[in-house]
C-alpha positions in Angstrom: 11.4 49.5 -33.0 8.3 48.8 -32.6 7.9 46.2 -29.6 5.1 43.4 -29.2 3.9 41.8 -25.9 3.9 39.0 -24.9 0.1 37.9 -26.5 1.2 39.2 -29.5 3.9 36.6 -29.7 2.5 34.6 -28.5 0.0 34.4 -31.7 2.5 35.2 -34.0 5.6 32.2 -33.1 2.2 29.4 -32.2 4.0 29.2 -28.5 2.2 29.4 -25.2 2.4 33.3 -23.1 4.5 31.0 -20.3 6.8 29.8 -22.5 7.6 33.2 -23.9 7.4 34.8 -20.4 10.0 31.8 -19.8 12.4 32.2 -22.7 12.9 36.1 -21.7 13.3 36.0 -18.6 16.4 33.3 -19.4 17.8 35.6 -21.2 17.3 33.6 -24.4 15.3 36.3 -26.8 17.7 39.1 -27.4 16.1 43.0 -26.6 13.6 41.6 -24.2 12.8 43.6 -21.8 10.5 44.0 -18.9 8.7 47.1 -17.8 6.6 46.9 -14.9 5.0 43.5 -14.6 4.8 43.1 -18.3 7.7 42.0 -21.1 8.2 44.1 -24.2 9.9 42.3 -27.0 11.1 43.7 -30.7 9.2 42.6 -33.1 12.5 41.9 -35.0 13.6 39.3 -32.9 13.6 35.4 -34.3 12.1 32.3 -32.1 15.1 31.4 -30.3 16.1 27.4 -31.2 13.7 24.8 -28.3 16.8 23.1 -26.6 14.3 21.2 -24.1 14.6 17.8 -24.1 11.3 16.2 -26.1 11.8 12.8 -24.9 13.7 10.5 -22.9 15.8 9.1 -25.3 18.1 11.0 -24.8 18.5 9.9 -20.3 18.1 6.6 -21.2 21.0 6.1 -23.9 22.4 8.1 -21.0 21.5 6.1 -18.0 21.5 2.5 -20.6 25.4 3.1 -21.6 26.6 4.3 -17.9 25.0 1.0 -16.7 26.7 -0.8 -19.0 30.0 -0.2 -18.4 
């Protein structure tokens, strides 16, 4: 099995190196392993779905609906 570095994966997926570090440390990339201070990721790993809230609409709507009750 071949492995990629965070830098290589960052170029492949088009996201920042820091974001990939976060995904590895939270276990969102299966097969990622920490070797010393570096992460190695299988080259066939799939990019996880971005679960972060991209806008404040979700939070605003939730607060508005709670206030109206």
